[in-house]
C-alpha positions in Angstrom: 0.0 0.0 0.0 1.3 3.5 -0.8 2.3 5.6 2.1 0.3 8.7 3.1 3.1 10.9 1.7 3.1 9.1 -1.6 -0.7 9.3 -1.8 -0.5 13.1 -1.3 2.2 13.2 -4.0 -0.1 11.3 -6.4 -2.9 13.8 -5.8 -0.6 16.7 -6.4 0.8 15.3 -9.6 -2.7 14.5 -10.9 -3.8 18.0 -10.2 -0.7 19.4 -12.0 -1.3 17.0 -14.9 -4.9 18.1 -15.3 -3.9 21.7 -15.3 -1.1 21.1 -17.8 -3.5 19.4 -20.2 -6.1 22.0 -19.8 -3.7 24.9 -20.3 -3.1 24.0 -24.0 -5.6 25.6 -26.4 -5.4 23.6 -29.6 -5.9 26.7 -31.6 -4.2 29.5 -29.7 -1.3 27.4 -28.6 -0.8 25.6 -31.9 2.7 25.7 -33.5 3.2 22.6 -35.7 1.6 19.2 -36.4 2.4 16.1 -38.4 1.4 12.4 -38.6 -2.3 13.2 -38.0 -5.5 11.9 -39.6 -8.1 14.1 -41.4 -11.4 13.7 -43.3 -14.2 15.8 -44.7 -17.9 15.4 -43.9 -20.6 18.0 -44.7 -18.3 21.0 -45.2 -16.2 20.3 -42.1 -12.6 19.1 -42.3 -11.9 17.1 -39.1 -8.3 16.7 -37.8 -7.4 14.0 -35.2 -4.3 12.8 -33.5 -0.7 12.9 -34.7 2.0 14.9 -33.0 2.0 18.6 -32.2 4.4 21.3 -30.9 2.8 23.9 -28.7 4.0 27.5 -28.2 6.4 28.7 -27.1 8.6 26.4 -29.3 12.2 26.1 -28.3 15.2 23.8 -28.7 14.0 21.9 -25.6 10.4 21.6 -26.6 9.3 17.9 -26.9 6.7 16.4 -29.2 3.3 16.0 -27.7 0.7 13.4 -28.6 -2.3 15.4 -29.9 -5.4 14.5 -27.8 -7.7 16.9 -29.5 -10.3 16.5 -32.3 -10.7 19.8 -34.2 -12.4 20.9 -37.4 -12.2 23.6 -40.0 -15.5 25.2 -41.2 -15.3 24.9 -45.0 -18.1 27.4 -45.5 -16.3 30.3 -44.0 -12.8 31.7 -44.0 -10.7 33.6 -41.5 -7.3 35.1 -42.6 -7.8 33.5 -46.1 -8.2 30.0 -44.7 -11.1 28.0 -43.3 -12.2 29.0 -39.8 -11.0 26.7 -37.1 -12.9 25.3 -34.1 -11.9 23.0 -31.3 -14.9 22.2 -29.2 -15.4 18.6 -30.1 -15.3 15.8 -27.5 -12.7 13.0 -27.3 -12.5 10.9 -24.2 -9.4 9.1 -22.8 -10.6 5.7 -24.0 -10.1 6.7 -27.7 -6.5 6.1 -28.7 -4.4 9.0 -29.9 -2.3 7.7 -32.8 -0.3 8.9 -35.7 -0.1 7.4 -39.2 -3.7 6.1 -39.0 -6.8 6.9 -41.0 -10.1 8.6 -40.5 -12.7 6.9 -42.7 -15.5 9.3 -43.3 -19.2 8.1 -43.6 -21.1 11.2 -44.8 -24.3 9.1 -45.1 -24.5 8.0 -41.4 -22.5 11.1 -40.2 -19.6 9.2 -38.6 -15.8 9.1 -38.6 -14.1 5.7 -38.1 -10.6 5.7 -36.7 -8.5 2.8 -38.1 -4.8 1.9 -37.6 -1.9 4.1 -36.6 0.7 3.8 -33.9 1.2 5.3 -30.5 4.1 7.6 -29.6 6.2 6.8 -26.5 3.4 4.6 -25.2 2.5 0.9 -25.7 -0.4 0.2 -28.1 -3.6 -1.4 -26.9 -5.7 -4.2 -28.5 -7.5 -2.8 -31.5 -11.1 -1.6 -31.1 -12.8 0.3 -33.9 -13.9 3.7 -32.6 -16.3 6.0 -34.4 -17.0 9.6 -33.8 -20.7 10.4 -33.9 -20.9 13.8 -35.6 -24.5 14.4 -34.7 -24.2 13.6 -31.0 -20.6 14.7 -30.5 -19.5 11.5 -28.9 -17.3 8.5 -29.6 -18.7 4.9 -29.9 -16.8 1.6 -29.8 -17.7 -0.9 -32.4 -15.5 -3.5 -30.8 -12.8 -5.7 -32.3 -13.0 -6.9 -35.9 -15.5 -9.7 -36.3 -15.4 -12.6 -38.6 -12.8 -15.2 -39.6 -10.4 -12.7 -41.3 -7.3 -11.9 -39.3 -7.3 -8.1 -39.0 -4.2 -6.6 -37.5 -4.0 -2.8 -37.9 -0.9 -1.2 -39.2 0.5 2.4 -39.3 1.4 4.6 -42.2 -0.5 2.6 -44.8 -2.8 4.0 -47.4 -6.5 4.3 -46.7 -9.6 5.6 -48.4 -13.4 5.7 -47.7 -16.2 5.4 -50.2 -19.4 6.6 -48.3 -21.7 6.0 -51.3 -20.8 2.3 -51.1 -20.5 2.2 -47.3 -17.0 0.7 -47.7 -13.6 1.7 -46.4 -10.1 0.3 -47.4 -6.6 0.3 -46.0 -3.6 -1.1 -47.9 -0.2 -2.0 -46.5 1.4 -0.2 -43.6 3.7 -1.2 -40.7 3.3 -3.8 -38.0 5.6 -2.6 -35.2 5.7 -2.2 -31.4 3.8 1.0 -31.7 0.9 -0.5 -33.7 0.6 -4.1 -32.5 0.6 -5.0 -28.7 3.5 -7.4 -27.8 5.2 -6.9 -31.2 8.9 -8.0 -31.0 11.6 -7.5 -33.5 11.9 -5.1 -36.4 9.0 -3.5 -38.1 7.3 -5.4 -40.9 5.2 -4.0 -43.7 1.9 -5.6 -44.8 0.9 -6.9 -48.3 -2.8 -7.0 -47.5 -5.8 -4.8 -48.4 -8.3 -4.5 -45.5 -11.9 -3.9 -46.3 -14.5 -2.6 -43.8 -18.3 -2.6 -44.5 -19.8 0.2 -42.5 -23.5 -0.9 -42.5 -22.8 -4.5 -41.4 -19.6 -3.8 -39.3 -18.0 -6.6 -41.2 -14.3 -7.0 -42.1 -12.4 -8.6 -45.0 -8.7 -9.3 -45.5 -8.2 -9.0 -49.3 -5.1 -10.0 -51.1 -2.9 -7.2 -52.4 -1.7 -6.7 -56.0 1.2 -9.1 -55.4 3.2 -10.5 -52.4 5.3 -7.4 -51.9 4.9 -5.7 -48.6 4.4 -1.9 -48.9 3.9 1.1 -46.7 4.0 4.9 -46.8 2.3 5.3 -50.2 -1.0 7.0 -51.3 -4.3 5.6 -52.4 -7.4 7.4 -53.8 -10.8 6.4 -55.2 -11.8 7.2 -58.8 -15.4 6.8 -60.1 -14.1 4.9 -63.2 -15.0 1.5 -64.4 -18.2 -0.3 -63.4 -18.1 0.5 -59.7 -15.1 2.6 -59.2 -11.4 1.9 -58.7 -8.8 2.3 -56.0 -5.5 3.7 -57.2 -2.3 3.1 -55.2 1.3 4.3 -55.9 4.6 5.3 -54.3 6.0 4.7 -50.8 8.2 1.9 -49.7 8.7 -1.8 -50.3 9.7 -4.2 -47.5 11.1 -6.9 -49.8 12.5 -9.0 -47.0 9.8 -8.6 -44.3 12.3 -7.1 -41.8 11.8 -3.4 -42.1 14.6 -2.8 -44.6 12.9 -0.6 -47.1 13.5 0.2 -50.8 11.6 2.7 -52.9 8.4 1.8 -54.7 8.9 3.4 -58.1 6.2 5.9 -59.2 6.2 4.6 -62.7 4.0 1.7 -61.6 0.4 2.4 -60.8 -1.8 -0.3 -59.1 -5.5 -0.3 -59.6 -8.1 -2.3 -57.8 -11.4 -2.8 -59.6 -14.2 -2.9 -57.0 -16.8 -4.5 -59.3 -14.6 -7.5 -60.0 -12.3 -7.5 -57.0 -9.3 -7.6 -59.3 -5.9 -5.8 -59.2 -4.2 -4.4 -62.3 -0.7 -2.8 -62.7 -0.2 -0.1 -65.3 3.0 1.6 -66.4 3.0 5.4 -66.3 5.1 7.8 -68.5 5.9 11.4 -68.5 7.9 13.3 -65.9 8.1 10.5 -63.3 8.4 12.0 -59.8 11.5 11.1 -57.7 10.8 8.1 -55.4 9.2 9.3 -52.1 7.3 8.2 -49.0 4.9 9.8 -46.6 3.6 12.3 -49.1 -0.1 13.1 -49.5 -2.5 13.5 -52.4 -6.0 13.8 -53.6 -8.1 13.2 -56.7 -10.4 15.3 -58.8 -11.7 15.1 -62.4 -12.9 17.0 -65.4 -16.5 17.9 -65.4 -17.2 15.4 -68.2 -14.8 12.8 -66.5 -12.7 12.6 -69.6 -9.6 13.0 -67.4 -9.0 12.1 -63.7 -6.2 14.0 -62.1 -4.4 13.0 -58.9 -2.4 15.8 -57.3 0.4 14.9 -54.9 2.6 17.1 -52.7 5.9 16.7 -50.9 7.1 13.6 -49.2 10.4 12.3 -47.7 13.2 10.9 -49.7 15.3 7.7 -49.5 19.0 7.4 -48.8 21.4 8.9 -49.6 19.1 12.0 -50.0 16.4 11.9 -47.3 15.7 15.6 -47.0 12.5 15.2 -49.1 10.4 17.3 -51.5 8.6 20.6 -51.7 6.9 20.1 -55.1 3.7 19.2 -56.9 3.0 16.5 -59.4 -0.1 15.3 -61.1 -1.0 11.8 -62.4 -3.6 12.1 -65.1 -5.7 9.1 -66.0 -6.6 7.4 -68.4 -3.4 8.4 -70.3 -1.3 7.6 -67.2 1.0 10.5 -67.6 2.9 12.2 -64.7 3.0 15.9 -65.1 5.3 18.3 -63.2 3.1 20.8 -61.4 3.5 24.6 -61.6 5.4 24.7 -58.3 8.2 25.2 -57.9 9.0 27.1 -61.2 12.3 25.3 -61.9 11.8 21.9 -63.5 14.9 20.4 -62.0 14.6 21.7 -58.4 12.5 21.1 -55.4 11.3 24.0 -53.2 13.2 25.1 -50.1 10.6 23.7 -47.6 10.4 19.9 -48.0 7.6 18.4 -45.9 6.2 15.0 -45.1 3.6 13.4 -42.9 1.0 16.1 -43.8 -2.6 15.3 -44.8 -4.4 16.3 -48.0 -8.1 16.6 -48.4 -9.9 17.6 -51.6 -12.9 20.0 -51.1 -15.7 20.1 -53.6 -13.4 18.7 -56.3 -11.9 22.2 -56.7 -9.4 22.8 -53.8 -7.1 20.6 -51.7 -6.2 21.6 -48.1 -2.7 20.5 -47.1 -2.5 20.4 -43.3 0.7 20.5 -41.3 3.7 18.3 -42.1 7.2 17.6 -40.7 9.8 20.0 -42.1 12.7 17.7 -42.7 15.4 20.3 -43.2 14.3 22.4 -40.3 16.9 23.9 -37.9 14.8 26.7 -36.4 11.8 26.8 -34.1 9.3 28.8 -36.0 5.7 27.7 -36.4 3.8 26.5 -39.4 1.3 29.3 -40.2 0.1 29.0 -36.6 -2.5 31.8 -37.2 -4.5 29.5 -39.4 -3.6 26.2 -37.8 -1.1 24.9 -40.3 -3.5 25.1 -43.2 -2.2 25.5 -46.8 -4.6 25.6 -49.7 -4.0 24.3 -53.2 -6.3 25.7 -55.9 -6.4 22.7 -58.2 -7.7 24.6 -61.2 -5.7 27.8 -60.5 -9.0 29.6 -60.5 -8.0 32.9 -58.9 -6.8 36.3 -60.1 -3.2 35.3 -59.7 -3.6 32.0 -61.6 -1.7 30.4 -58.7 -2.0 26.9 -57.4 -1.1 28.0 -53.8 -3.8 30.5 -53.0 -6.3 31.8 -50.5 -9.2 29.4 -49.7 -12.5 30.2 -51.5 -15.6 28.8 -49.7 -17.8 29.2 -52.7 -15.6 27.5 -55.3 -17.3 24.2 -56.1 -16.3 23.3 -59.6 -13.0 22.1 -61.1 -11.5 23.6 -64.2 -8.7 21.6 -65.8 -5.6 23.9 -65.6 -3.5 24.8 -68.6 -0.5 22.6 -67.6 -2.7 19.5 -67.7 -4.6 20.5 -70.9 -1.2 20.8 -72.6 -0.6 17.1 -72.0 -4.1 15.6 -72.6 -5.8 18.2 -74.8 -9.3 19.4 -74.6 -10.6 22.4 -72.6 -11.0 23.4 -69.0 -14.3 21.6 -68.7 -13.1 18.4 -70.2 -12.9 16.9 -73.7 -9.5 15.3 -73.2 -8.1 13.8 -76.4 -5.3 11.7 -75.0 -7.1 8.7 -73.5 -4.6 5.9 -73.6 -1.0 5.5 -72.3 1.8 6.1 -74.8 2.8 2.4 -74.5 -0.7 1.1 -74.4 -2.6 -0.6 -71.5 -0.8 -3.4 -69.7 -4.0 -5.4 -69.4 -6.7 -5.6 -72.1 -9.4 -5.1 -69.5 -8.2 -1.7 -68.7 -8.8 -0.4 -72.2 -12.5 -1.1 -71.7 -12.8 -0.1 -68.0 -11.2 3.2 -68.6 -14.0 4.2 -70.9 -16.7 3.6 -68.3 -18.1 5.9 -65.6 -18.9 4.2 -62.4 -22.5 3.9 -61.4 -22.8 5.7 -58.0 -25.9 4.4 -56.2 -27.7 6.2 -53.4 -27.0 4.7 -50.1 -29.7 4.7 -47.4 -28.7 5.8 -43.9 -29.0 3.0 -41.2 -30.0 5.5 -38.5 -31.9 8.8 -38.1 -29.7 11.6 -39.6 -32.5 14.2 -40.0 -30.8 16.6 -37.6 -27.8 16.8 -39.8 -27.1 20.1 -41.6 -24.8 21.0 -44.5 -23.3 23.9 -42.6 -20.0 23.7 -40.9 -20.8 26.5 -38.5 -19.8 26.3 -34.9 -22.3 24.3 -32.7 -22.5 27.3 -30.5 -23.7 29.4 -33.4 -21.3 32.3 -32.7 -18.9 33.9 -35.1 -15.9 33.2 -32.9 -14.4 29.7 -32.3 -16.0 27.9 -29.4 -14.1 26.9 -26.2 -11.2 24.6 -26.8 -12.6 21.6 -24.9 -15.8 20.4 -23.3 -15.7 19.6 -19.6 -16.2 15.9 -20.5 -13.2 15.9 -22.8 -11.0 17.6 -20.2 -12.2 15.1 -17.5 -11.6 12.2 -19.8 -8.1 13.3 -20.7 -7.3 13.9 -17.0 -8.5 10.5 -16.0 -6.5 8.8 -18.7 -3.4 10.7 -17.7 -4.0 9.9 -14.0 -3.9 6.2 -14.8 -0.6 6.6 -16.6 0.9 8.7 -13.9 -0.2 6.3 -11.1 1.4 3.4 -13.1 4.6 5.3 -13.5 4.7 6.3 -9.8 4.2 2.7 -8.7 6.9 1.5 -11.1 9.3 4.2 -9.8 8.6 3.3 -6.2 9.2 -0.4 -6.9 12.4 0.4 -8.8 13.7 2.7 -6.0 13.0 0.1 -3.3 14.7 -2.6 -5.5 17.8 -0.3 -5.9 17.9 0.5 -2.2 17.7 -3.2 -1.3 20.2 -4.5 -3.8 22.7 -1.7 -4.3 25.9 -2.4 -2.4 28.3 0.3 -3.7 28.9 3.8 -2.4 26.6 6.6 -3.4 28.0 9.8 -4.8 25.2 12.4 -5.3 27.5 14.4 -7.7 27.8 11.5 -10.1 24.2 10.8 -11.0 23.3 8.6 -14.0 22.3 10.6 -17.0 18.6 10.4 -18.0 17.6 7.9 -20.6 16.7 10.5 -23.2 18.2 13.1 -25.4 20.3 16.0 -24.3 21.0 17.3 -20.8 18.6 16.4 -18.0 15.8 18.8 -17.1 12.0 18.9 -16.9 11.6 19.5 -20.6 14.0 16.8 -21.8 11.9 14.4 -24.0 12.2 10.7 -23.3 13.4 8.5 -26.1 10.7 6.6 -27.8 10.8 2.8 -28.0 9.6 2.3 -31.6 11.8 -0.2 -33.4 14.0 1.2 -36.2 13.3 1.0 -39.9 16.3 1.0 -42.2 16.3 2.1 -45.9 18.3 0.2 -48.4 20.0 2.2 -51.2 19.8 0.3 -54.5 22.0 2.7 -56.5 21.4 6.1 -57.8 19.1 6.7 -60.8 20.4 10.2 -61.3 23.3 12.4 -60.2 23.2 13.0 -56.5 23.7 16.2 -54.5 26.9 16.5 -52.5 27.0 14.1 -49.5 27.8 15.8 -46.2 28.1 14.5 -42.6 25.8 16.3 -40.3 26.5 16.9 -36.6 24.4 15.0 -34.1 22.1 17.5 -32.5 21.9 17.8 -28.7 18.1 17.6 -29.0 16.1 15.5 -31.5 14.2 17.2 -34.2 10.9 18.1 -32.5 8.9 16.7 -35.4 10.3 13.2 -35.4 7.9 10.4 -34.3 7.7 6.7 -34.3 10.5 4.5 -35.5 12.5 7.5 -36.8 13.7 8.4 -33.3 15.7 5.3 -32.4 18.8 6.4 -34.3 19.0 9.6 -32.3 18.9 7.7 -29.0 21.8 5.7 -30.3 23.5 8.9 -31.5 23.4 10.4 -28.0 25.2 7.3 -26.6 27.9 7.2 -29.3 27.8 10.4 -31.3 31.1 9.9 -33.1 30.3 6.4 -34.4 26.8 7.3 -35.4 27.7 10.6 -37.0 30.1 8.7 -39.3 27.3 6.7 -40.6 24.8 9.5 -41.3 24.5 10.9 -44.8 22.5 13.8 -46.1 22.4 16.2 -49.1 22.0 19.9 -49.3 19.1 19.9 -51.7 16.9 16.8 -51.5 17.3 14.3 -54.3 17.2 17.0 -57.0 20.3 17.8 -58.9 20.6 21.5 -58.2 22.2 24.0 -56.0 20.4 25.9 -53.2 18.8 29.2 -54.0 19.1 32.4 -52.0 15.7 33.8 -51.1 15.1 37.3 -50.0 12.2 38.8 -47.9 9.2 39.9 -49.8 8.1 43.3 -50.6 4.6 44.4 -49.3 1.8 43.1 -51.3 3.9 40.5 -53.3 3.1 36.9 -54.0 -0.3 35.2 -54.2 -1.7 37.2 -51.3 -1.5 40.8 -52.6 -4.5 41.9 -50.6 -3.7 40.1 -47.4 -3.3 42.0 -44.1 0.0 43.8 -43.3 0.8 41.2 -40.6 0.8 38.5 -43.2 3.2 40.4 -45.5 5.5 41.3 -42.6 5.8 37.6 -41.5 6.2 36.2 -45.0 9.7 34.7 -45.2 10.6 35.1 -48.8 9.8 36.6 -52.1 6.9 34.5 -53.2 7.0 32.9 -56.6 3.6 32.8 -58.4 1.9 29.9 -56.7 4.4 29.5 -53.9 3.2 28.0 -50.6 2.6 30.6 -47.9 4.3 30.6 -44.5 3.6 33.0 -41.7 7.2 33.0 -40.6 10.5 31.7 -41.7 10.2 27.9 -42.0 11.9 25.7 -39.4 15.3 24.3 -40.4 15.7 21.3 -38.2 17.5 18.2 -39.5 15.7 14.9 -40.0 17.4 11.6 -39.2 19.2 10.0 -42.1 19.4 6.3 -42.9 22.5 4.3 -43.7 22.4 2.9 -47.3 23.4 -0.7 -47.7 26.0 0.1 -50.3 28.0 3.1 -51.4 26.3 5.0 -54.2 28.3 5.5 -57.4 29.1 9.0 -58.2 28.1 10.2 -54.7 30.8 12.9 -54.8 29.6 14.4 -58.0 26.6 16.6 -58.5 24.9 18.9 -61.0 24.6 22.6 -60.5 21.8 24.4 -62.3 22.2 28.2 -62.7 19.3 30.6 -63.0 19.7 30.8 -66.7 19.4 27.0 -67.0 23.1 26.3 -67.6 24.2 22.9 -66.1 27.7 22.3 -64.7 29.1 19.1 -63.3 31.1 19.5 -60.1 33.4 17.3 -58.1 34.9 18.2 -54.7 38.6 18.5 -54.4 38.7 15.6 -52.0 36.3 13.0 -50.8 35.3 12.3 -47.2 
């Protein structure tokens, strides 16, 4: 039994814990987020889980698991982005995960939370939780039923099809953050999980082949008889041991829902560099003559892991990759590579890109904290600036095919595409027929009373200002959950101390305390090292000239954005910085063969926001190119962990410099290191 003094300590810590949770306002205190889940239902974009950094953000600020469910009202805008609200409930029984999926059910007005992994905490046995949008509460639908073995993964690719009442999730990682009791290295999955919303039934469907995959993207297109799932990119786990190689983006996998059959199709055009943990969304011409999948960003593979700040479009049925209008240089990536953000298409016309981990960050600035890390992509460039990065327009509900896509497929901005087949033909004869059909979208009947639902995304309180950050029930639920964790930790500490007092025989020297098992110097803000098992990335040889390879210094603190299995290497680095630093490799400019650019501050009124408030102009970090993404302050510059390649890349000490006038020069350093 705990002593009276210890009981008082528990009560005090619980009180402090409750206050510390309650003191964070998910809107006012927001700085950065990544690894979250998001979905759109009835003009609301819901954001759940992931990792966040609160203000003030410093070198000693840790990652925090995000316990809040928030939403953006897509019918209104504040400071050129959808208005934010944070008054939705989420009790402590609902897991807070990163790399999962919110499956939206716009018919029954629910959000289903599937998959994901915990951060610095052990996972629990999987139960399917659903957020009831009408009643503002969470319900448990229990563990998966049926004979199929359903073991959730993290950082897979998921999509929901509300008109069919179906949701899918392909690939992803089994690791000790996603599966209770998992031992050994992470292992990717080769299965496609199907969930039937109306019957609460599960299926474990075979994938396109036996290759295990993760970190890619999947979208739904209304093409064929009943629609198709389209998957591409990410990582391959060829050996089932967490050693990953790139999934080339010239191969596109399609799953025909009507016939439950997979196809693989080769793509042509400007193939994007291999990437993982990017995001994307799909839209299509008004006559459905072309279906256009926009992707943004992502992390790279060794030896160049900095990642990407660029836009590509895959247009179907011609299966062409098209370089997007940002950045302007065709052989460079932008200066702000991001990964682990979310993308959600709104009314087929705009795509909101939320948050993301800034892989080359070294500073501690926030990601447009005044608008909650929201970035808007105008898919048809329908704005006075003809820019793809632009202010959000609540009334924009139609998609116009932009010029850079029309130049590849022909037609006009409403459709009429003339290039309807791949340049090398279809890999399967069936595809030549399926690509000419428009899916029949049936009307699904709700299985419960949804008469109180409205199409407005207004605040439940009806006011023009965001409602309070948390309901009392949510605060109480979080506090109770935290109390359980704290009590368990205290009991464990007491047992450990008693054990040490009983068994320790040597002299005690207070001035020679053991360093904490975390990063950096000890202190109340020093984050504990996570226990997620490490993933390694195998380098199979360069496909293009690489940027110069440099050895980074091991930071005293970890990048604040890193989560999951990316952290293990930094824990090792702290124990033996010299040996680990010798193994780290990075490049100065992603995987693109180019030299860094010098960016100067903007002049007032420049860029895609010429009419924005003076505070926006003053905090803009650079001269905005037409269509450049908007930051409220200079982007963070913190390094991301690098991964050791399995073999030395050829030509690693040579790189290609591209000048502003387009001249290319090969360079080789005077000496190799």
